[in-house]
MARKE-495899 format. One line per 10 residues: number of its first residue (from 1); their letters; for each residue y, z, x of N, C-alpha, C, CB. Coordinates in nm, 3 decimals. Atoms other than C-alpha are relative to their C-alpha. Glycine has a CB too. Layout:
REM residues N
NUM	A	Y:Z:X:Y:Z:X:Y:Z:X:Y:Z:X; ...
END
This chain:
REM residues 98
1	XXXXXXXXXX	-0.127:-0.059:-0.092:-1.529:-1.196:0.349:-0.069:0.127:0.085:0.149:0.065:-0.112; 0.038:-0.106:-0.103:-1.617:-0.979:0.632:0.114:0.130:-0.013:0.003:-0.076:0.166; -0.092:-0.108:0.019:-1.460:-0.635:0.575:-0.059:0.113:0.135:-0.013:0.065:-0.181; 0.014:-0.088:-0.095:-1.437:-0.377:0.876:0.062:0.136:0.005:0.031:-0.058:0.096; -0.068:-0.120:-0.014:-1.307:-0.008:0.931:-0.003:0.030:0.139:-0.055:0.106:-0.081; 0.007:-0.049:-0.138:-1.224:0.117:1.253:-0.031:0.123:0.029:0.103:-0.015:0.061; 0.033:-0.099:-0.025:-1.355:0.395:1.429:0.095:0.140:-0.034:-0.031:-0.027:0.114; -0.116:-0.101:-0.010:-1.001:0.592:1.450:0.009:0.028:-0.137:0.142:-0.052:0.066; 0.001:-0.029:0.173:-0.991:0.559:1.056:-0.085:0.111:-0.052:-0.057:-0.130:-0.084; 0.099:-0.097:0.059:-1.291:0.780:0.994:0.027:0.142:0.069:-0.159:-0.051:0.027
11	XXXXXXXXXX	-0.031:-0.145:-0.070:-1.179:1.036:1.235:0.141:0.058:-0.031:-0.007:-0.013:0.165; -0.099:-0.039:0.059:-0.839:1.035:1.070:-0.031:0.059:-0.150:0.088:-0.108:0.007; 0.067:-0.053:0.110:-1.004:1.082:0.724:-0.041:0.139:0.006:-0.107:-0.075:-0.024; 0.064:-0.124:-0.045:-1.193:1.374:0.866:0.110:0.123:0.006:-0.068:-0.028:0.147; -0.119:-0.116:-0.022:-0.843:1.573:0.953:0.069:0.026:-0.150:0.136:-0.061:0.123; -0.082:-0.027:0.138:-0.696:1.518:0.595:-0.017:0.125:-0.080:-0.032:-0.105:-0.098; 0.042:-0.096:0.105:-0.679:1.778:0.316:-0.103:-0.078:-0.081:0.126:0.053:-0.093; 0.123:0.022:0.060:-0.981:1.761:0.089:0.057:-0.104:-0.107:-0.078:0.138:-0.059; -0.042:0.080:0.094:-0.773:1.593:-0.194:0.063:-0.134:0.064:0.092:0.079:-0.084; -0.033:0.112:-0.064:-0.635:1.332:0.053:-0.117:-0.068:0.040:0.083:0.025:0.103
21	XXXXXXXXXX	0.131:0.080:-0.055:-0.999:1.245:0.190:-0.063:-0.065:-0.115:-0.116:0.099:0.073; 0.071:0.070:0.106:-1.116:1.179:-0.157:0.076:-0.120:-0.064:-0.033:0.099:-0.107; -0.096:0.115:0.016:-0.816:0.962:-0.220:-0.030:-0.110:0.071:0.129:0.030:0.035; -0.004:0.092:-0.124:-0.853:0.787:0.099:-0.146:-0.090:-0.019:0.006:0.102:0.162; 0.111:0.058:0.028:-1.233:0.705:0.033:0.001:-0.090:-0.113:-0.089:0.090:-0.013; -0.018:0.059:0.139:-1.163:0.615:-0.317:0.068:-0.145:0.033:0.101:0.103:-0.106; -0.032:0.112:-0.032:-0.934:0.352:-0.192:-0.047:-0.085:0.106:0.098:0.012:0.008; 0.086:0.076:-0.078:-1.137:0.224:0.089:-0.110:-0.050:-0.055:-0.036:0.061:0.097; 0.080:0.072:0.083:-1.392:0.150:-0.178:0.043:-0.093:-0.063:-0.051:0.061:-0.075; -0.073:0.093:0.084:-1.151:-0.047:-0.372:0.012:-0.119:0.103:0.148:0.060:-0.059
31	XXXXXXXXXX	-0.028:0.118:-0.098:-1.089:-0.274:-0.060:-0.164:-0.046:0.040:0.105:0.057:0.154; 0.120:0.083:-0.030:-1.463:-0.323:0.011:-0.074:-0.047:-0.105:-0.088:0.064:0.076; 0.061:0.030:0.106:-1.566:-0.361:-0.327:0.085:-0.170:-0.065:0.013:0.151:-0.101; -0.044:0.112:0.039:-1.303:-0.652:-0.377:-0.061:-0.127:0.037:0.112:0.002:0.030; 0.088:0.104:-0.039:-1.464:-1.002:-0.397:0.076:-0.084:0.082:-0.061:-0.074:-0.112; -0.066:0.081:-0.103:-1.187:-1.186:-0.215:0.172:0.061:0.048:0.004:-0.165:-0.071; -0.111:-0.042:-0.015:-0.860:-1.127:-0.067:0.135:-0.009:-0.100:0.013:-0.049:0.102; -0.104:0.011:0.143:-0.642:-1.261:-0.376:-0.038:0.109:-0.077:-0.014:-0.143:-0.104; 0.031:-0.090:0.103:-0.819:-1.029:-0.579:0.018:0.152:0.028:-0.135:-0.025:-0.037; -0.041:-0.099:-0.055:-0.740:-0.741:-0.354:0.139:0.050:-0.041:-0.013:-0.025:0.123
41	XXXXXXXXXX	-0.139:-0.024:0.074:-0.382:-0.746:-0.473:-0.002:0.049:-0.130:0.077:-0.119:-0.011; 0.035:-0.050:0.105:-0.489:-0.685:-0.798:-0.056:0.120:-0.036:-0.054:-0.064:-0.033; 0.094:-0.121:0.004:-0.720:-0.406:-0.724:0.084:0.130:0.053:-0.138:-0.028:0.099; -0.074:-0.104:-0.083:-0.521:-0.216:-0.462:0.163:-0.030:0.005:-0.065:-0.002:0.157; -0.162:0.005:-0.025:-0.146:-0.143:-0.398:0.007:-0.037:0.164:0.087:0.171:-0.040; 0.001:0.062:-0.139:-0.160:-0.388:-0.086:0.130:-0.067:-0.002:-0.125:-0.105:0.033; -0.120:0.087:-0.039:0.173:-0.553:0.046:0.006:-0.025:0.133:0.126:0.055:-0.034; -0.020:0.037:-0.133:0.255:-0.753:0.339:0.105:0.091:0.082:0.044:-0.141:-0.001; -0.107:-0.081:-0.049:0.452:-0.551:0.606:0.080:-0.093:0.052:-0.033:0.106:0.096; -0.105:0.075:-0.052:0.788:-0.726:0.667:0.041:0.019:0.128:0.099:0.013:-0.070
51	XXXXXXXXXX	-0.018:-0.006:-0.115:0.893:-0.801:0.985:-0.109:-0.042:0.106:0.037:0.110:0.009; 0.086:0.030:-0.098:0.580:-0.906:1.142:-0.058:-0.148:-0.062:-0.113:0.127:0.025; 0.063:0.154:0.035:0.449:-1.285:1.184:-0.156:-0.002:-0.043:0.010:-0.102:0.142; 0.125:-0.003:0.018:0.093:-1.179:1.168:-0.034:0.069:-0.131:-0.057:0.058:0.111; 0.020:-0.071:0.127:-0.087:-1.087:0.867:-0.055:0.140:-0.015:-0.079:-0.073:-0.070; 0.035:-0.139:0.013:-0.069:-0.723:0.874:0.059:0.046:-0.159:0.075:0.090:0.135; -0.049:-0.041:0.146:-0.064:-0.530:0.515:-0.016:0.142:0.017:-0.089:-0.062:-0.137; 0.011:-0.137:0.004:-0.033:-0.189:0.413:-0.050:0.047:-0.145:0.134:0.061:0.038; 0.069:-0.043:0.136:-0.231:0.002:0.131:0.052:0.132:-0.020:-0.167:0.002:0.001; -0.062:-0.126:0.033:-0.034:0.298:-0.017:-0.106:0.057:-0.090:0.147:-0.012:-0.068
61	XXXXXXXXXX	0.040:-0.107:0.088:-0.205:0.604:-0.177:0.037:0.127:0.022:-0.122:0.006:-0.011; -0.075:-0.129:-0.008:-0.022:0.922:-0.243:0.085:-0.005:0.146:-0.113:0.137:-0.009; -0.085:-0.013:-0.136:0.142:1.032:0.102:-0.040:-0.069:0.106:0.008:0.129:0.052; 0.064:0.064:-0.122:-0.091:0.821:0.315:0.009:-0.151:-0.019:-0.157:0.045:0.019; -0.006:0.138:-0.014:-0.098:0.458:0.431:-0.131:-0.036:0.080:0.136:-0.045:0.070; 0.099:0.081:-0.082:-0.379:0.227:0.553:0.074:-0.121:0.070:-0.121:-0.056:-0.096; -0.046:0.151:-0.062:-0.271:-0.075:0.774:-0.113:-0.060:0.028:0.090:-0.006:0.135; 0.120:0.095:-0.036:-0.489:-0.354:0.764:0.046:-0.137:0.037:-0.101:-0.015:-0.121; -0.014:0.121:-0.060:-0.530:-0.689:0.927:-0.070:-0.103:-0.059:-0.032:0.006:0.125; 0.080:0.082:0.047:-0.640:-0.974:0.766:0.006:-0.126:0.071:0.019:-0.010:-0.127
71	XXXXXXXXXX	0.002:0.104:-0.086:-0.751:-1.305:0.943:-0.064:-0.108:-0.072:-0.065:0.032:0.125; 0.053:0.099:0.122:-0.796:-1.623:0.704:-0.086:-0.090:0.076:0.124:-0.092:-0.089; 0.074:0.093:-0.070:-0.958:-1.818:0.980:-0.154:0.034:-0.011:0.048:-0.004:0.142; 0.141:-0.040:0.025:-1.263:-1.603:0.990:-0.013:0.095:-0.109:-0.060:0.058:0.119; 0.026:-0.092:0.116:-1.229:-1.428:0.669:-0.029:0.122:0.044:-0.105:-0.041:-0.087; 0.059:-0.144:-0.029:-1.229:-1.090:0.794:0.141:0.108:-0.029:-0.068:0.010:0.189; -0.115:-0.115:0.023:-1.027:-0.771:0.669:-0.054:0.133:0.077:0.025:0.037:-0.181; 0.030:-0.117:-0.087:-1.011:-0.486:0.904:0.112:0.117:-0.046:0.013:-0.044:0.170; -0.071:-0.097:-0.010:-0.864:-0.157:0.834:0.020:0.089:0.122:-0.035:0.056:-0.087; -0.018:-0.039:-0.132:-0.711:-0.049:1.145:0.087:0.130:0.037:0.055:-0.111:0.062
81	XXXXXXXXXX	-0.061:-0.133:-0.020:-0.499:0.280:1.084:0.002:0.068:-0.142:0.150:-0.012:0.066; -0.043:-0.096:0.108:-0.460:0.568:0.846:0.085:0.098:0.037:-0.105:0.064:-0.057; -0.122:-0.089:-0.068:-0.146:0.769:0.891:0.071:0.036:-0.145:0.120:-0.100:0.128; -0.101:-0.074:0.119:0.087:0.990:0.661:0.118:-0.098:0.001:0.060:0.177:0.040; -0.132:0.100:0.030:0.393:0.761:0.537:0.103:0.037:0.109:0.078:0.024:-0.165; -0.123:-0.029:-0.091:0.645:0.920:0.782:-0.045:-0.055:0.139:0.041:0.169:0.009; 0.064:0.034:-0.113:0.407:0.834:1.063:-0.041:-0.146:0.027:-0.105:0.076:0.003; 0.077:0.117:0.009:0.257:0.506:0.968:0.077:-0.109:0.070:-0.032:-0.034:-0.145; -0.095:0.075:-0.037:0.575:0.287:1.076:0.043:0.021:0.123:0.088:0.004:-0.075; -0.067:-0.033:-0.143:0.660:0.461:1.401:-0.075:-0.091:0.096:-0.016:0.168:0.051
91	XXXXXXXX	0.020:0.126:-0.107:0.655:0.234:1.693:-0.134:0.016:0.074:0.125:-0.006:0.120; 0.121:-0.034:-0.079:0.356:0.422:1.891:-0.122:-0.024:-0.119:0.011:0.173:0.069; 0.127:0.027:0.097:0.139:0.361:1.556:-0.007:-0.142:-0.038:0.006:0.087:-0.138; -0.008:0.121:0.025:0.221:-0.008:1.520:-0.094:-0.074:0.049:0.101:-0.040:0.030; 0.084:0.090:-0.069:-0.065:-0.223:1.612:0.033:-0.118:0.009:-0.109:-0.006:-0.041; -0.055:0.145:0.005:0.128:-0.541:1.565:0.098:0.009:0.134:0.093:-0.042:-0.161; -0.108:0.010:-0.102:0.364:-0.423:1.839:-0.054:0.039:0.122:0.120:0.083:-0.029; 0.061:-0.032:-0.154:0.131:-0.370:2.126:-0.009:-0.081:0.093:-0.119:0.037:0.008
END
């Protein structure tokens, strides 16, 4: 499985407080180390985002959320957004609504 992280995510990690940066990098490592997508549900707290037809998922850690996209056809998992939980689901941050 191919795993990618968007450039925007690294910029957002740099803006976080130190404790959140450590947690964000730890969770990202868990995602990268998972052998396949089904084991990812066991390793990390990933859930499908309700109300979407496309395979967008969220990964919770502390007060922050990663928004991920999974494509089964090309076996790709991409982390596309990192945001505080109050902002992660707002309309301007929802990549599935663009």
